C-alpha positions in Angstrom: -18.7 8.8 11.3 -16.1 7.0 9.5 -16.7 3.4 8.3 -14.2 0.8 7.1 -14.9 -1.8 4.6 -12.7 -5.0 4.2 -12.4 -7.5 1.5 -9.9 -10.4 0.6 -10.2 -12.8 3.3 -10.6 -16.5 2.7 -9.2 -20.1 2.8 -5.6 -20.6 1.7 -3.1 -23.5 2.0 0.0 -23.2 4.1 2.8 -21.3 2.1 0.1 -19.5 -0.1 -0.7 -15.9 -0.1 -3.7 -13.4 0.3 -4.1 -9.7 -0.1 -6.5 -7.9 2.2 -7.7 -4.4 1.5 -9.8 -2.0 3.5 -11.2 1.4 2.3 -12.4 4.2 4.6 -15.2 6.5 4.1 -17.2 9.1 5.9 -16.6 12.5 7.3 -13.0 12.3 7.2 -10.5 15.3 7.6 -7.3 13.2 7.7 -6.2 9.7 8.7 -3.0 9.6 10.6 -2.5 5.9 10.9 -4.0 2.8 9.4 -3.5 -0.8 10.4 -4.3 -4.6 10.5 -5.0 -6.4 13.7 -6.0 -10.0 14.1 -7.6 -12.1 16.9 -7.5 -16.0 16.9 -10.1 -18.1 18.8 -9.3 -17.8 22.6 -6.7 -15.1 22.1 -6.3 -11.3 22.5 -6.5 -9.0 19.5 -3.0 -8.3 18.6 -1.4 -5.7 16.3 -0.2 -7.0 12.8 0.9 -4.1 11.0 0.5 -0.1 11.0 1.4 2.5 8.5 1.3 6.3 9.0 0.1 9.0 6.3 4.0 9.6 5.5 4.8 5.9 5.1 6.3 5.0 8.5 5.6 1.2 9.1 5.4 -1.1 12.0 5.3 -5.0 12.1 4.7 -7.7 14.6 7.8 -9.8 14.8 5.8 -12.9 13.8 5.2 -11.5 10.5 8.2 -9.5 9.5 9.4 -10.6 6.2 6.3 -12.2 5.1 3.6 -9.3 5.4 3.6 -5.9 3.7 1.4 -3.2 4.7 0.9 -0.4 2.2 -1.6 2.6 1.7 -3.1 4.9 -0.8 -3.7 8.1 1.0 -5.8 9.4 -2.0 -8.3 6.8 -1.6 -8.1 6.2 2.2 -7.3 2.6 1.6 -4.8 0.3 3.2 -3.6 -3.1 1.9 -2.1 -6.2 3.5 0.0 -8.6 1.5 0.4 -11.8 3.2 2.9 -14.2 1.7 4.2 -17.7 3.2 1.1 -18.1 5.3 1.4 -20.5 8.4 -1.3 -22.2 10.4 -0.6 -19.6 13.1 -1.8 -17.0 10.9 -5.4 -18.1 11.1 -7.6 -15.5 12.7 -10.1 -12.8 12.1 -8.3 -9.8 10.8 -9.7 -6.3 11.4 -8.7 -3.2 9.8 -8.2 0.0 11.9 -8.0 4.0 11.2 -7.3 6.8 13.4 -7.5 10.5 12.7 -9.7 13.6 12.5 -13.3 13.5 11.5 -15.3 16.7 10.3 -18.8 15.6 11.6 -18.8 15.6 14.6 -15.3 17.4 14.6 -12.6 15.5 16.5 -10.5 12.5 16.6 -11.7 9.1 15.7 -10.6 5.6 15.7 -12.6 3.1 13.7 -12.6 -0.7 13.3 -13.7 -2.7 10.3 -16.2 -5.7 10.7 -13.4 -8.3 10.4 -12.5 -10.7 7.8 -11.7 -14.4 8.3 -8.3 -15.8 7.2 -8.0 -19.5 7.5 -4.8 -21.3 6.6 -5.0 -25.1 6.0 -2.1 -27.7 6.1 
């Protein structure tokens, strides 16, 4: 199976920055898309940003111009640089990866355990 390990969450003041990272490991043949999602208390889980293996990116309107997603294909790692953080960015952030595994062979979608990001005034 494919496992995702996240790091970089924490407490930050409004206007500050954080950098999240997520590394995938396991029986991976290829990873097509990696991304970040977030869920605030009482809210649904929403897409924040995604990136394909050839570098195509997609961002939620609420984070455009403030967040940047990137990935290192050789290390199966995705990053999320978060700048000018706002109180509304407070949420649990989840890493996601989708692609093809080798054991068992087939498509997979895996989620990280989630990391808390708290923005204070």
